[in-house]
N, C-alpha and C positions, 0 to 999 in steps of 0.2 A: 523495412524488410517485412515480409509476411510471416505467418505462422511457421515456427521452426520445430521440426520434430526432433532435432538433435541440438542441444544447447552447448555452445562452446563457452565455458566459464571455468575460472581457475580457483574460485572460492565458493563457499556455500552461498546459495541464493540470498539468504537473510544475513549475509556477512559482508556484502558488497558496499563499499563507501569509497568509490574510485575517483581520482582526479581527472580521468580521461573516459570518453564514451566507450572505448574498446576494452578498458580494463588493463591495458598495457601502456607502459610509459618508459621512455628512454632513461636509463639510470644516470646518464651524464647531463643531458639537456632538460629533462623533465617533459619533453614534448610527447605528444600522442604517437604511439606506434600503431599503424593501421595494419591489421592482419588478424587472423584467428576467427573472422566472421562474426564477431559480436559488435552490434551497432545500436545506436540510440533508436528506440522505437521497436526493437525486436520483441515479439511476444510469443508465448508458447503455452501450451496446456500440459499439465502434469497430472498423472494418476496419483492416488494416495501414496502408493509405494514409492514412486519417483520423487514426489514432494518430500516425503519423510527422509529419503536417502540424500537429498540435496539440502538438508537443513543443518544449520549450526545449532545443535541442541542446547548450547549454553544460552542462546538468544531465544530459542523456541522451536517447536516442531511445525513445519509447514504441512498443509493439507492439499487435497485435490483442487485444482483450479487453474485460472489463467494468470500468468505473470508477465510483466512488461519491464523493459529496460528504459529508465527515464533519467532525466536530470532534475535535481531539486533546485528550484529558482534561488538565486543568490540572496534574494530579499526575504526568504522564508524565515520564520521564527524557529531557530534551532531546537529550542526546548519542546516544540510541538511536532518535531519530525523524529518519532521514535516508535518502537514496536507497538503495533496495534492502534496507532492514531490514524485519523483519516486525513488524506491530502486531497487537494482540489486543483482544477485548472486555474491558472493565474488570471486575475482580474485585469481587464483592459488589454488593448492591443489585439494582435492576430491570435485566434485560438490555436493552441498547440497541445496535442494529446501527450506529447512526450516531455513536456516541461510541466512539472507539478510544484505546488507550494503548500505551505502549512494551511490548515483550515482557516485561520484568522486572516489570511491574505488572499484567499481564493473566492470563487463564486459558488455559493452554496448550491449544491445539486449538479454542478458542472463537472462531469467526469470524476466522480469520487473514486479514490483508490485507498488501499490500506498499506501503510508503511510497514515493512517487515523488520526493520532495524533502524537505528539512528543513522542518518546520512547527513553529512555536513552540507549546509546550503552551498550551492554551486557545484557540488560533486554529483556523481552518477551512482545509481544502484537499481534495485528491482522493487516493484510494488505489485500488489495483487489487485486484480480488477474483477474477477469472477470466482465462484466456487465457495469452498469452506475456508473461512479466514479467522485469524485470531484478532480480536478487537479489544480495545481498552475501555472499560467502563469509567465514567466520571466519578468524582468524589462523593456524589450522592445520586441515588436512584429515585426518580419521581414516583413510580408506581409502588403502592404499599406492599403488594405481593408479586414481585417479579417472577416470571416463570419461563421455561423453555417454550418456544413458539410465539413469544411476544415480538412485536415489531420494535426494531432498534432505530433510533434517530441520532444523527451526528449533532454534536453541540459544541460549545465553546472549547477551544484548544484542541479540537479534533477528536474528543472522546465521545463515547456513545451513552445514551440514556434510554431507559424503558419508560416511556411517557404514560401517564394515566389514560389519556385519550389515544386509542390505537387506530389512527387513520394514516393512510399512505399520503405522503407529501414529498416535496423536493429534498427534504432532509432525511428521508427514510433510506437506510442502507440494506436492510434485510431482516432475517429472523434470528432470534437467539436460539442456539442449540443447547445452551446451558443457562440456568437462571442467572440473570445479571446481578452482580455483586459490586458494590462501590469499590473503586481503585483496584479492580481485578481484571486480568486478561481472560476472556471467555471466547468460545468458538461460536461463529455465526454463519449462516448461509447468506451470501451476498445476493441481493436482488437488484442488480444495477443494469443500466442499458449497455448493450454491446456496441462499442465504437471501434471503427477501423482507422488506422493511421500510423 
């Protein structure tokens, strides 16, 4: 389904970890209930005010950008699917924009997205693919004096690093809007390709 100006959801965007693509499940059978107009692949743009208002602030505050309903591949590494880590398109097989996996199982540079919260592998939730996102810095930062405006690259386990050499490559996700600090969530401007699907 294309761009949705109205989002039918029953939880905060960064609180979704659903066993069904619609977010609705029959309480007796556990089967998917189709209805409510929420489907796998739905994407939508939110202003800063809308994103803030659709945030589970215990998990974090969302910012202006584009969000997509996806399924996390059942083979994803659960520990790498959490707030601020980078997810990628699944390696091998038919490319699918609406099926993402943890960084360690994906194709580096292929449809990078930011996980908004922990999502159980095999379940459904939302990711961010454009705009101002919260990303998780790795346990060490390569650059001696990290600063706002530096290029950020995705690295092992889906965390980001501020590399000493600032060159755009397939691992670049955007610009730091706050100085990168080890093991810290920071905000970044995503500079990723726009993909339809």
